[in-house]
N, C-alpha and C positions, 0 to 999 in steps of 0.2 A: 920789643916795644915796652916802654915804661908805662905803668898803670898805677893809679891810686885807688885804693879800696878802703873805705872807712871800716874800722873795727868797733863794734858796739858791745860793750861789756854788760852782761846780765848777771843777776844773782839768782841762780837756780830756777829761772823761769824761761829758759831758752826754748824748750819745747812749745810752750805757750806763745812765745814771741814768734817763732817760725810759723805756727798756725795762724796767728793774728795777721802778720804782714802778708802772708801768702793769700789769705782770704780777702784782705783789704785792697790790694793792688791786683787788678784783673789779669795783667800779663806776667805776674810773678812766677818765679821758678826756684826750685831748690836744686842747687848744683852739687852740694856735697854735705854730708853729715858724718862727723867723726866722734867716736866714743873712746875714752881711755880704757874702759872695760866693756866688753861686748854686751853685758847685761846692765851696765850703768847708764847714767844720764848722758845726754848729748854734751860733748865738751866744746866742739866748734861746729859751725855750719857756715856755708856760703850760700847766700840767697841772692836773687836778682829781682830788683824792683824797678820797673819802667826803664830797663836797659842798663841799670847801674848795679854793680855787685857790692854786697855788704858782707863782711865777716861778722858772725855773731859768736861771742865767747862767753862761756859759762864760767865767769871768773870769780864769783863769790861776792861778799858784801863790801869789799874794800872801797870801790869807786861807784859813784852815782852820776847820772846824767845831770847836766845843768843847761840853762838857757844860753850859755856861751856858745853852744853849737846847736844849730837847728837845720832841718832839711826843708827846702822849699818845694812845694808841689805846685807847679804851674798848670792851671786848669783853664777851661773855656766855659764861662757862663755859670749861672747860679746853681744849676742842677749838679754840676761837678763840685762846686764849692760845698753844697749841702751834703753830698755823698761823703766826701772825705772828712769834712768837719764832724758829721754825725758818727762816722766809724771811729775816728781818732779820739773823740771825746767820750765815747761810750765806756761803760764798765770800769769806771775809776779814772778815766782821762780827765783833763782839766781845760776849761776854756780860759783864754787870756784875751788880750786886746789886739786890734789891728791885724787880724787874721792869724795870730799865733795861738797854738794850743799844745798840750802835752798828751801823749797817749798814756795808756794804763801802766806803762813801764817807766814813765817820766821822761821819755824822749820828746824833745821839742820839734814841732813842725810849723811851717807857715803855709797856709792854704791860700794861694794867690791867683785870682782870676786874671786872665790876660787883659781884661778891661781896665785893670789898674794902670796899665801903661798909657791908656787913652784918657784917663781921668786924673788920678793923683800925679802922674808923670806926663800929662798931656802938654800940648804946645801952648795953650792959653794960660799964662801965669795966674791970672785972677781965677780962672776955672780950676786950675790945679790946686790953688790955695783953698778954695771952697771944698773941693773933694778931699783934700788932706784933713781939713777940720772935721768933715763928716766921718772920715775913716778913724780918726782918733777917738771917736765916741763909740765905735763898733767893737764887738768881739769878733764873731764871724762876719766876714765882709759881705755886704749886700750890694750886688752889682747895680741894681736899679737906683739905689740911694746914692751911690757914687756918681752915677751918670746924671742924676737930677741935680746934685750939688755942682757938678762941673758945668752943667748947662745954665745954672743960676735959677733953676725952677723951684 
């Protein structure tokens, strides 16, 4: 079976990254940790977040993450938006707009409530436009505000 696994390049913070992602995603697992020297730092790791495997590579300072690649976290409701937003933007993470943020390693995420499909992408064109305009003013997405804008309230 063919499989695609993203490889995330870190600069000597791979141990911190493993701990951070495993503690952030409740069903996360560590599948494999490899060291070039048994007493040295982790060189590669394979972790699983919400059923998706990621390889983490301790590659050094050559490459950095950019917003050209982000990972969407599809959630249900404001509590889940708040949980992931707060975790990902803590300790040096950065807030952006329209549900986008960066974690403390500079990796971009989109925290997207399923309610966006009922509002910003809803069936009523006028409601969708209002919800889109409301979303463009947000950092973290606020489900109730998107729903109010869609309804025209």
